[in-house]
C-alpha positions as MATLAB code, in Angstrom:
seq = 'XXXXXXXXXXXXXXXXXXXXXXXXXXXXXXXXXXXXXXXXXXXXXXXXXXXXXXXXXXXXXXXXXXXXXXXXXXXXXXXXXXXXXXXXXXXXXXXXXXXXXXXXXXXXXXXXXXXXXXXXXXXXXXXXXXXXXXXXXXXXXXXXXXXXXX';
ca = [
      66.252 -100.618   49.636;
      65.219  -97.041   51.633;
      67.207  -95.440   49.193;
      65.701  -96.921   46.268;
      62.316  -96.283   47.915;
      62.906  -92.709   48.649;
      64.245  -92.518   45.211;
      61.087  -93.854   43.560;
      58.767  -91.642   46.124;
      61.111  -88.490   44.831;
      60.601  -89.506   41.429;
      56.564  -89.923   41.502;
      56.652  -86.474   43.290;
      58.479  -84.888   40.613;
      56.264  -86.440   38.157;
      53.087  -85.706   39.410;
      53.134  -82.963   41.441;
      52.864  -80.300   38.889;
      49.690  -81.951   37.291;
      48.145  -81.615   40.739;
      48.897  -78.173   41.517;
      48.297  -76.905   37.802;
      44.320  -78.307   38.943;
      44.145  -76.555   41.925;
      45.625  -73.251   40.041;
      42.468  -73.398   37.740;
      40.132  -73.983   39.951;
      40.978  -70.905   41.785;
      41.098  -68.611   38.571;
      37.919  -70.119   37.410;
      36.125  -69.101   40.937;
      36.750  -65.638   40.062;
      33.399  -64.145   38.633;
      33.352  -61.510   36.181;
      30.862  -59.064   35.175;
      27.426  -60.315   33.641;
      25.357  -58.915   31.033;
      21.211  -60.518   31.582;
      19.391  -59.059   29.484;
      20.732  -56.123   28.548;
      22.015  -55.115   32.107;
      25.279  -54.997   33.614;
      25.854  -56.582   36.760;
      28.972  -56.301   38.418;
      30.952  -59.326   39.888;
      30.127  -58.950   43.316;
      26.723  -58.263   42.759;
      24.341  -60.868   44.042;
      20.275  -61.774   43.724;
      19.704  -60.265   46.897;
      21.375  -56.986   46.034;
      19.411  -56.820   42.947;
      16.191  -57.775   44.630;
      16.855  -55.271   47.450;
      17.209  -52.710   44.814;
      13.770  -53.736   42.933;
      12.386  -53.510   46.407;
      13.517  -49.422   46.875;
      12.419  -49.002   43.395;
       8.955  -50.176   44.413;
       9.040  -47.911   47.656;
       9.813  -45.188   45.299;
       7.243  -45.973   42.893;
       8.844  -47.057   40.167;
       6.884  -50.451   40.066;
       7.910  -51.287   36.384;
      11.321  -50.907   36.875;
      11.183  -52.677   40.187;
       9.704  -55.576   38.394;
      12.710  -55.617   35.863;
      14.938  -55.599   38.511;
      13.550  -58.475   40.428;
      13.055  -60.702   37.411;
      16.695  -60.276   36.912;
      17.296  -60.733   40.297;
      15.420  -64.288   40.189;
      17.161  -65.106   36.643;
      20.489  -64.514   38.486;
      19.526  -66.708   41.641;
      18.918  -69.520   39.436;
      22.407  -69.015   37.231;
      23.992  -69.120   41.101;
      22.454  -71.905   41.939;
      23.014  -73.894   38.081;
      19.670  -74.312   37.518;
      20.220  -72.079   34.388;
      23.401  -70.657   32.241;
      23.098  -66.830   32.320;
      24.377  -65.801   28.661;
      23.975  -62.069   27.300;
      22.132  -63.526   23.892;
      19.500  -65.477   25.752;
      16.014  -63.978   26.166;
      13.505  -64.415   28.885;
      11.935  -66.957   26.624;
      14.834  -68.616   26.629;
      15.742  -68.697   30.371;
      12.196  -70.060   30.381;
      12.552  -72.998   28.365;
      15.442  -73.870   30.142;
      13.787  -74.932   33.129;
      10.511  -76.438   31.208;
      11.398  -79.802   32.673;
      11.341  -79.003   36.149;
       7.471  -78.447   36.390;
       7.598  -77.190   40.114;
       9.754  -74.447   38.911;
       8.367  -73.865   35.427;
       4.633  -72.742   36.403;
       6.257  -69.724   38.483;
       8.710  -68.773   36.326;
       6.183  -68.643   33.615;
       3.683  -66.381   35.588;
       6.834  -64.290   36.300;
       7.936  -64.017   32.854;
       4.572  -63.214   31.506;
       4.373  -60.592   34.404;
       7.399  -58.821   33.418;
       6.558  -59.144   29.890;
       3.100  -57.230   30.202;
       5.047  -54.734   32.408;
       8.021  -54.174   30.629;
       7.708  -54.577   26.959;
       4.025  -54.228   27.223;
       3.854  -50.967   29.133;
       0.798  -51.793   30.532;
       1.439  -49.604   34.129;
       1.821  -51.908   37.257;
      -0.204  -51.703   40.183;
       0.693  -52.509   43.506;
      -0.713  -56.037   43.593;
       1.333  -56.687   40.429;
       4.368  -56.156   42.779;
       3.083  -58.169   45.503;
       2.423  -60.735   43.293;
       5.907  -60.684   41.933;
       6.931  -61.261   45.061;
       5.013  -63.921   46.203;
       6.197  -65.396   42.989;
       9.883  -64.733   43.583;
       9.441  -66.728   46.919;
       7.595  -69.216   45.332;
      10.361  -69.947   42.616;
      13.033  -69.861   45.660;
      11.682  -72.453   47.150;
      10.748  -74.777   44.057;
      14.574  -74.124   43.003;
      16.087  -75.443   46.488;
      13.784  -78.464   45.962;
      15.597  -81.542   44.518;
];
C-alpha cells in the first residue's frame, strides 16, 4: 500500500512539476523590462518616472522649460504605465493616452490640463513661463494622487 502511494505521488510529481516550473520561468522572463519609446523618446529599461522627473527639474533649473514640460509629461505617462492605468506603446499619441483614462474622471481632468499644456508648449511653440512650469508640476502631483485612488 505504501509502495503504491509513493509510486502515485512520484508519478504526479513527474507529470505536473514541469508545467508548474515552466510557468515560474515564463513569469520571470516577463518581468524583465525592455527599452520603451514614449512619444518618440527612447527610455532605457531601468529608467523610472522619478528619473525622468528629476531630468525635467534639471532642465527647468537650466532654463529649458519647454524641454522640462516635455520630459515631465513623458514621466507622468510612464508612471501611469507602471501603475497599469495606461498601456505604453510607440505608436500612441498624447491624445491616445488621454482618451484611455476618459472613464477615470479624477484622473482625466488633470491629465487633460497637462496634455493641453504639453501641446501648447511643445507643438505650439509658445514659450513657457516659470509659472507654466510650476502649474505643470502641481498638475503632475495631482495626477499622482488621483492615480493612486481606487
